Backbone as ProteinMPNN parsed JSONL, in Angstrom:
{"seq_chain_A": "MEAYFWFAAAAILVIVEIATLGLTTIWFAAGALIAGFLALAKVHLVFQIIVFVAVAALLLFMTRPWAARYLNSQTKKTNADSLIGEICLVTQPINNLKAEGQAEIRGQEWTARSIDGSLIPEGARVRIVSISGVKLMVENIGE", "coords_chain_A": {"N_chain_A": [[-4.177, 26.169, -35.448], [-4.684, 26.025, -32.71], [-5.054, 23.322, -32.4], [-2.495, 22.242, -32.656], [-1.351, 23.132, -30.269], [-2.907, 21.701, -28.371], [-2.305, 19.018, -29.053], [0.458, 19.013, -28.663], [0.512, 19.548, -25.931], [-0.736, 17.234, -25.011], [1.183, 15.324, -25.756], [3.391, 16.126, -24.181], [2.308, 15.756, -21.63], [1.959, 12.983, -21.645], [4.618, 12.162, -21.741], [5.488, 13.152, -19.266], [3.909, 11.533, -17.619], [4.963, 8.997, -18.194], [7.482, 9.347, -17.144], [6.958, 9.735, -14.42], [5.002, 7.909, -13.552], [2.642, 8.289, -12.065], [-0.064, 8.052, -12.454], [-1.689, 10.287, -12.988], [-1.244, 12.53, -14.766], [-1.82, 11.315, -17.161], [-4.551, 11.277, -17.597], [-5.131, 13.924, -18.059], [-3.746, 14.212, -20.394], [-5.348, 12.7, -22.084], [-7.637, 14.316, -22.09], [-6.563, 16.59, -23.318], [-5.977, 15.545, -25.82], [-8.548, 14.956, -26.846], [-9.575, 17.558, -26.852], [-7.868, 18.596, -28.767], [-8.762, 17.292, -31.103], [-11.282, 18.441, -31.25], [-10.499, 21.055, -31.791], [-9.463, 20.723, -34.347], [-11.847, 20.288, -35.636], [-12.846, 22.789, -35.709], [-14.171, 23.81, -33.456], [-15.28, 26.11, -30.998], [-12.898, 27.826, -28.881], [-13.487, 28.135, -26.128], [-15.299, 26.07, -25.629], [-13.605, 23.919, -26.168], [-11.805, 24.093, -24.035], [-13.545, 23.671, -21.895], [-14.348, 21.019, -22.427], [-11.849, 19.746, -22.255], [-11.229, 20.105, -19.49], [-13.451, 18.82, -18.334], [-13.302, 16.156, -19.342], [-10.759, 15.37, -18.41], [-11.125, 15.622, -15.61], [-13.266, 13.848, -15.181], [-12.152, 11.36, -16.035], [-9.987, 11.247, -14.262], [-11.16, 11.155, -11.658], [-12.925, 9.008, -11.874], [-11.596, 6.745, -12.915], [-8.953, 6.596, -11.938], [-8.733, 5.684, -9.134], [-9.473, 2.965, -9.421], [-7.561, 2.065, -11.326], [-5.167, 2.565, -9.945], [-5.452, 0.845, -7.756], [-5.526, -1.647, -9.064], [-3.013, -1.713, -10.4], [-1.212, -1.382, -8.265], [-1.595, -3.686, -6.855], [0.149, -5.578, -7.64], [2.507, -5.049, -6.4], [5.063, -6.049, -4.222], [6.126, -6.364, -0.881], [9.434, -5.863, 0.201], [12.619, -6.718, 1.676], [13.238, -5.004, 4.702], [10.67, -3.919, 4.945], [8.987, -6.061, 4.592], [8.859, -7.226, 7.043], [7.08, -5.913, 8.687], [4.203, -6.291, 10.616], [4.705, -8.909, 11.182], [5.151, -11.578, 13.591], [7.325, -11.797, 16.343], [9.922, -12.983, 18.604], [10.818, -11.915, 21.819], [14.07, -11.527, 22.892], [15.657, -10.273, 24.702], [14.7, -8.398, 27.489], [12.46, -5.698, 26.825], [12.901, -2.362, 27.352], [12.258, 0.808, 27.101], [13.103, 3.133, 28.458], [15.609, 2.496, 29.476], [16.899, 2.017, 27.179], [17.042, -0.618, 26.174], [16.627, -3.882, 24.823], [15.832, -6.603, 22.708], [14.859, -8.473, 19.836], [14.056, -11.455, 18.025], [13.795, -12.286, 14.678], [13.167, -14.252, 11.917], [15.588, -15.586, 12.274], [17.367, -13.564, 12.805], [18.839, -11.164, 14.981], [17.437, -8.247, 16.294], [17.498, -4.859, 17.414], [15.026, -3.792, 19.641], [12.129, -1.843, 20.403], [9.437, -0.788, 22.468], [6.332, 0.199, 21.183], [4.468, 1.623, 22.64], [5.815, 2.281, 24.898], [5.747, 0.497, 26.995], [6.954, -2.031, 29.319], [8.366, -5.028, 28.201], [8.647, -8.408, 28.699], [11.357, -10.854, 28.477], [11.0, -13.519, 26.179], [8.419, -12.978, 25.463], [5.882, -12.725, 22.971], [5.732, -10.588, 20.221], [4.354, -8.111, 17.998], [5.502, -6.674, 15.027], [5.298, -3.318, 14.435], [6.373, -1.114, 13.121], [9.405, 0.023, 11.524], [12.13, 1.72, 12.679], [14.809, 3.256, 11.663], [17.282, 1.118, 12.543], [15.84, -0.269, 14.326], [13.299, -2.352, 15.601], [9.979, -1.481, 16.024], [7.705, -2.426, 18.286], [4.697, -4.126, 19.414], [3.195, -5.553, 22.254], [1.626, -8.64, 22.046], [0.4, -10.162, 23.866], [0.227, -12.983, 24.171]], "CA_chain_A": [[-3.115, 26.502, -34.516], [-5.056, 25.515, -31.392], [-4.892, 21.872, -32.401], [-1.082, 21.966, -32.364], [-1.163, 23.341, -28.841], [-3.518, 20.587, -27.631], [-1.552, 17.792, -29.306], [1.747, 19.164, -27.986], [0.239, 19.402, -24.501], [-0.99, 15.801, -24.78], [2.469, 14.61, -25.851], [4.188, 16.475, -23.002], [1.688, 15.096, -20.481], [2.267, 11.549, -21.729], [6.029, 12.024, -21.356], [5.539, 13.335, -17.817], [3.332, 10.328, -17.017], [5.939, 7.909, -18.328], [8.591, 9.629, -16.231], [6.563, 9.697, -13.005], [4.102, 6.778, -13.303], [1.759, 8.669, -10.967], [-1.462, 7.882, -12.886], [-2.409, 11.553, -12.877], [-1.178, 13.337, -15.984], [-2.335, 10.589, -18.33], [-5.95, 11.65, -17.803], [-5.098, 15.256, -18.67], [-3.309, 13.989, -21.768], [-6.541, 12.27, -22.829], [-8.463, 15.512, -22.261], [-5.916, 17.44, -24.316], [-6.128, 14.884, -27.116], [-9.922, 15.182, -27.3], [-9.677, 18.984, -27.165], [-7.176, 18.784, -30.042], [-9.665, 16.891, -32.186], [-12.312, 19.473, -31.342], [-9.877, 22.2, -32.46], [-9.425, 20.385, -35.77], [-13.213, 20.415, -36.139], [-13.147, 24.222, -35.629], [-15.044, 24.102, -32.322], [-14.834, 27.322, -30.288], [-11.875, 27.59, -27.868], [-14.09, 28.008, -24.8], [-15.846, 24.722, -25.549], [-12.452, 23.016, -26.101], [-11.298, 24.144, -22.659], [-14.547, 23.017, -21.042], [-14.26, 19.579, -22.682], [-10.571, 19.314, -21.682], [-11.355, 20.024, -18.03], [-14.463, 17.819, -17.997], [-12.786, 14.816, -19.644], [-9.658, 15.087, -17.486], [-11.674, 15.417, -14.265], [-14.052, 12.608, -15.185], [-11.236, 10.22, -16.064], [-9.18, 11.242, -13.044], [-11.93, 10.743, -10.484], [-13.658, 7.765, -12.082], [-10.78, 5.588, -13.243], [-7.671, 6.546, -11.227], [-8.727, 4.77, -7.983], [-9.494, 1.583, -9.903], [-6.285, 1.768, -11.961], [-4.133, 2.535, -8.912], [-5.633, -0.384, -6.984], [-5.153, -2.77, -9.912], [-1.579, -1.704, -10.671], [-0.468, -1.525, -7.024], [-1.792, -5.016, -6.281], [1.28, -6.391, -8.058], [3.675, -4.661, -5.609], [5.362, -6.926, -3.093], [7.044, -5.788, 0.086], [10.728, -6.521, 0.224], [13.577, -6.354, 2.715], [12.713, -4.728, 6.039], [9.228, -3.667, 4.874], [8.252, -7.322, 4.666], [8.775, -7.638, 8.447], [5.983, -5.223, 9.37], [3.055, -7.157, 10.823], [5.171, -10.244, 11.589], [5.278, -11.867, 15.021], [8.684, -12.217, 16.682], [10.156, -13.377, 19.987], [11.709, -11.022, 22.559], [15.207, -12.286, 23.42], [16.166, -9.469, 25.816], [13.573, -7.566, 27.903], [12.382, -4.39, 26.184], [12.71, -1.257, 28.286], [12.61, 1.999, 26.336], [13.806, 4.107, 29.296], [17.003, 2.065, 29.61], [17.376, 1.755, 25.818], [17.365, -2.041, 26.102], [15.643, -4.776, 24.228], [16.119, -7.247, 21.438], [13.901, -9.472, 19.385], [14.568, -12.284, 16.939], [12.853, -12.542, 13.591], [13.796, -14.948, 10.789], [16.96, -15.957, 12.614], [18.212, -12.388, 12.99], [18.608, -10.351, 16.178], [17.195, -6.832, 16.043], [17.19, -4.001, 18.546], [13.572, -3.631, 19.647], [11.555, -0.879, 21.333], [7.991, -0.874, 22.585], [5.664, 1.318, 20.517], [3.735, 2.409, 23.64], [6.679, 2.53, 26.039], [5.566, -0.499, 28.061], [8.002, -3.03, 29.509], [8.004, -6.317, 27.619], [9.623, -9.369, 29.23], [11.993, -11.823, 27.595], [10.147, -14.656, 25.857], [7.1, -12.533, 25.001], [5.675, -12.621, 21.519], [5.361, -9.222, 19.867], [4.068, -7.844, 16.582], [6.269, -5.545, 14.506], [4.405, -2.269, 13.96], [7.131, -0.321, 12.158], [10.853, -0.057, 11.668], [12.703, 3.056, 12.808], [16.247, 3.058, 11.499], [17.601, -0.31, 12.656], [15.084, -0.768, 15.488], [11.917, -2.797, 15.433], [9.008, -0.875, 16.92], [6.835, -3.576, 18.473], [3.62, -4.088, 20.408], [2.999, -6.842, 22.917], [0.346, -9.225, 21.635], [-0.167, -10.779, 25.062], [-0.017, -14.429, 24.092]], "C_chain_A": [[-3.408, 25.947, -33.123], [-4.83, 24.008, -31.293], [-3.441, 21.497, -32.1], [-0.789, 22.109, -30.88], [-1.688, 22.145, -28.049], [-2.732, 19.294, -27.818], [-0.165, 17.837, -28.658], [1.577, 18.978, -26.481], [0.006, 17.933, -24.166], [0.319, 15.019, -24.812], [3.338, 14.88, -24.62], [3.627, 15.779, -21.764], [1.937, 13.589, -20.483], [3.713, 11.303, -21.31], [6.186, 12.179, -19.843], [4.987, 12.105, -17.105], [4.299, 9.152, -17.076], [7.079, 8.103, -17.34], [8.214, 9.439, -14.766], [5.726, 8.483, -12.629], [3.148, 7.057, -12.129], [0.283, 8.478, -11.264], [-2.277, 9.159, -12.67], [-2.411, 12.283, -14.209], [-1.717, 12.622, -17.214], [-3.785, 10.979, -18.642], [-6.048, 13.038, -18.43], [-4.626, 15.156, -20.116], [-4.495, 13.553, -22.632], [-7.465, 13.455, -23.09], [-7.885, 16.428, -23.317], [-6.056, 16.849, -25.719], [-7.534, 15.118, -27.68], [-10.127, 16.651, -27.665], [-8.976, 19.292, -28.486], [-8.031, 18.381, -31.228], [-10.808, 17.883, -32.357], [-11.765, 20.714, -32.045], [-9.779, 21.953, -33.962], [-10.799, 20.536, -36.418], [-13.719, 21.85, -36.053], [-14.177, 24.558, -34.553], [-14.437, 25.272, -31.565], [-13.893, 26.961, -29.127], [-12.469, 27.389, -26.471], [-14.649, 26.601, -24.611], [-14.715, 23.689, -25.475], [-11.916, 22.934, -24.671], [-12.255, 23.435, -21.713], [-14.466, 21.497, -21.205], [-12.962, 19.025, -22.099], [-10.698, 19.106, -20.183], [-12.322, 18.911, -17.639], [-13.939, 16.398, -18.214], [-11.682, 14.443, -18.652], [-10.19, 14.799, -16.088], [-12.452, 14.11, -14.183], [-13.14, 11.379, -15.165], [-10.433, 10.116, -14.78], [-9.961, 10.676, -11.866], [-12.655, 9.416, -10.64], [-12.737, 6.551, -12.278], [-9.477, 5.489, -12.453], [-7.705, 5.62, -10.008], [-8.711, 3.298, -8.406], [-8.137, 1.198, -10.485], [-5.168, 1.67, -10.921], [-4.239, 1.255, -8.088], [-5.176, -1.594, -7.792], [-3.64, -2.836, -10.108], [-0.758, -1.9, -9.406], [-0.654, -2.891, -6.382], [-0.631, -5.943, -6.628], [2.524, -6.13, -7.195], [3.845, -5.594, -4.422], [6.353, -6.227, -2.184], [8.333, -6.593, 0.077], [11.54, -6.024, 1.401], [12.88, -6.094, 4.041], [11.206, -4.477, 6.021], [8.413, -4.945, 5.006], [8.105, -7.814, 6.104], [7.575, -7.035, 9.171], [4.75, -6.132, 9.401], [3.428, -8.556, 11.275], [5.224, -10.35, 13.114], [6.713, -12.324, 15.279], [8.793, -12.451, 18.187], [11.152, -12.413, 20.63], [12.816, -11.872, 23.189], [15.925, -11.547, 24.549], [15.028, -8.531, 26.204], [13.628, -6.167, 27.277], [12.017, -3.343, 27.227], [13.19, 0.008, 27.576], [13.421, 2.992, 27.161], [15.283, 3.769, 29.454], [17.652, 1.791, 28.249], [17.856, 0.316, 25.683], [16.253, -2.785, 25.391], [16.086, -5.312, 22.889], [15.033, -8.258, 21.124], [14.518, -10.231, 18.216], [13.452, -12.516, 15.934], [13.639, -13.143, 12.421], [15.282, -15.219, 11.038], [17.899, -14.781, 12.813], [17.815, -11.651, 14.261], [18.458, -8.892, 15.764], [17.08, -6.111, 17.374], [15.689, -3.747, 18.485], [13.171, -2.611, 20.701], [10.033, -1.035, 21.302], [7.356, 0.374, 21.975], [4.948, 2.219, 21.525], [4.548, 2.673, 24.907], [6.561, 1.521, 27.17], [6.764, -1.439, 28.136], [7.509, -4.356, 28.947], [9.064, -7.327, 28.05], [10.229, -10.266, 28.144], [11.051, -13.001, 27.387], [8.764, -14.254, 25.371], [7.068, -12.521, 23.475], [5.148, -11.225, 21.226], [5.123, -9.117, 18.369], [4.863, -6.605, 16.17], [5.299, -4.544, 13.888], [5.097, -1.413, 12.899], [8.615, -0.563, 12.393], [11.375, 1.366, 11.652], [14.219, 2.92, 12.774], [16.558, 1.574, 11.5], [16.893, -0.931, 13.85], [13.697, -1.207, 15.064], [11.058, -2.071, 16.451], [7.884, -1.909, 17.046], [5.721, -3.285, 19.475], [3.452, -5.496, 20.964], [1.645, -7.403, 22.481], [-0.272, -10.05, 22.742], [-0.472, -12.253, 24.988], [1.064, -15.184, 24.801]], "O_chain_A": [[-2.509, 25.46, -32.438], [-4.463, 23.489, -30.239], [-3.187, 20.539, -31.371], [-0.062, 21.3, -30.302], [-1.003, 21.633, -27.164], [-2.515, 18.555, -26.858], [0.327, 16.823, -28.163], [2.398, 18.329, -25.833], [0.495, 17.443, -23.148], [0.536, 14.141, -23.976], [3.951, 13.96, -24.08], [4.388, 15.269, -20.942], [2.108, 12.991, -19.421], [3.998, 10.339, -20.6], [6.928, 11.426, -19.213], [5.541, 11.679, -16.091], [4.432, 8.401, -16.11], [7.582, 7.138, -16.766], [9.047, 9.03, -13.957], [5.749, 8.069, -11.47], [2.883, 6.178, -11.31], [-0.549, 8.724, -10.391], [-3.421, 9.104, -12.22], [-3.475, 12.619, -14.728], [-2.037, 13.269, -18.21], [-4.193, 11.006, -19.803], [-6.941, 13.298, -19.236], [-5.06, 15.931, -20.967], [-4.627, 13.988, -23.776], [-8.016, 13.585, -24.183], [-8.625, 16.988, -24.127], [-6.233, 17.584, -26.69], [-7.686, 15.442, -28.857], [-10.773, 16.961, -28.665], [-9.431, 20.148, -29.244], [-8.026, 19.061, -32.254], [-11.253, 18.137, -33.477], [-12.483, 21.358, -32.811], [-9.988, 22.868, -34.759], [-10.905, 20.869, -37.598], [-14.899, 22.103, -36.297], [-14.968, 25.486, -34.719], [-13.216, 25.406, -31.499], [-14.064, 25.931, -28.475], [-11.986, 26.546, -25.714], [-14.488, 26.008, -23.544], [-14.856, 22.68, -24.783], [-11.615, 21.852, -24.166], [-11.828, 22.687, -20.834], [-14.511, 20.769, -20.214], [-12.968, 17.945, -21.508], [-10.322, 18.056, -19.662], [-12.046, 18.144, -16.717], [-14.118, 15.534, -17.355], [-11.67, 13.334, -18.118], [-9.76, 13.841, -15.446], [-12.309, 13.355, -13.222], [-13.342, 10.466, -14.365], [-10.222, 9.018, -14.264], [-9.462, 9.805, -11.153], [-12.97, 8.764, -9.645], [-13.072, 5.448, -11.847], [-8.94, 4.391, -12.311], [-6.781, 4.823, -9.846], [-8.007, 2.485, -7.806], [-7.613, 0.127, -10.178], [-4.315, 0.786, -11.01], [-3.221, 0.647, -7.758], [-4.506, -2.476, -7.254], [-3.05, -3.911, -9.994], [0.3, -2.527, -9.461], [0.069, -3.225, -5.444], [-0.446, -6.976, -5.984], [3.485, -6.897, -7.248], [2.887, -5.891, -3.708], [7.295, -5.581, -2.644], [8.33, -7.819, -0.038], [11.191, -5.032, 2.041], [12.026, -6.876, 4.459], [10.526, -4.795, 6.997], [7.276, -4.915, 5.479], [7.314, -8.72, 6.367], [7.106, -7.592, 10.164], [4.315, -6.662, 8.379], [2.562, -9.316, 11.709], [5.328, -9.348, 13.822], [7.255, -13.137, 14.53], [7.868, -12.152, 18.943], [12.204, -12.127, 20.057], [12.537, -12.818, 23.926], [16.719, -12.147, 25.273], [14.434, -7.914, 25.32], [14.685, -5.541, 27.207], [10.982, -3.423, 27.889], [14.393, 0.246, 27.466], [14.332, 3.631, 26.633], [16.117, 4.668, 29.555], [18.811, 1.383, 28.178], [18.935, 0.058, 25.148], [15.098, -2.359, 25.372], [16.634, -4.594, 22.053], [14.386, -8.814, 22.011], [15.387, -9.717, 17.512], [12.333, -12.888, 16.285], [14.655, -12.592, 11.998], [16.114, -15.098, 10.138], [19.104, -14.975, 12.973], [16.634, -11.524, 14.584], [19.253, -8.371, 14.982], [16.614, -6.688, 18.357], [15.138, -3.513, 17.409], [13.792, -2.521, 21.76], [9.435, -1.36, 20.277], [7.81, 1.489, 22.235], [4.827, 3.425, 21.309], [4.028, 3.226, 25.877], [7.212, 1.676, 28.203], [7.491, -1.623, 27.16], [6.371, -4.757, 29.188], [10.251, -7.125, 27.794], [9.681, -10.409, 27.051], [10.377, -13.431, 28.323], [8.007, -15.107, 24.908], [8.082, -12.333, 22.804], [4.235, -10.739, 21.895], [5.622, -9.921, 17.581], [4.886, -5.607, 16.891], [4.573, -4.864, 12.948], [4.484, -1.034, 11.901], [9.017, -1.256, 13.328], [11.1, 2.128, 10.726], [14.833, 2.511, 13.76], [16.16, 0.847, 10.589], [17.293, -1.99, 14.333], [13.016, -0.539, 14.285], [11.392, -2.055, 17.635], [7.203, -2.231, 16.072], [5.79, -2.343, 20.264], [3.554, -6.488, 20.243], [0.633, -6.705, 22.544], [-1.367, -10.586, 22.572], [-1.363, -12.728, 25.692], [1.033, -16.414, 24.843]]}, "name": "protein", "num_of_chains": 1, "seq": "MEAYFWFAAAAILVIVEIATLGLTTIWFAAGALIAGFLALAKVHLVFQIIVFVAVAALLLFMTRPWAARYLNSQTKKTNADSLIGEICLVTQPINNLKAEGQAEIRGQEWTARSIDGSLIPEGARVRIVSISGVKLMVENIGE"}
């Protein structure tokens, strides 16, 4: 009877992992699967639970960082996220207090604001630190 519980738990955890792709529940599914085999071998329930927790924790802490790094290396920034870190040209002086400022990046004009509140003159080169709504949040790179 315990084996059915462990195998059902493993199946549910795999389904949750497929739905979320968080690389978390898959390790618990592996622990449940091993505990299910121990239940089939008539190993005591306390030992099954200990093995479940130990296997899940070991896999989670030993392999998740590596797997997350490997799988996330394929992700590419798109749209506005790809602008962060880029250098652009100020086309209208940036003055946060007057709510003024524009910068051009990839042939497009954007509203721009200084990340530290400093005044940035027209013609300055700035680095995009973040995007807030439709505004570039920039820092003067002083070149």
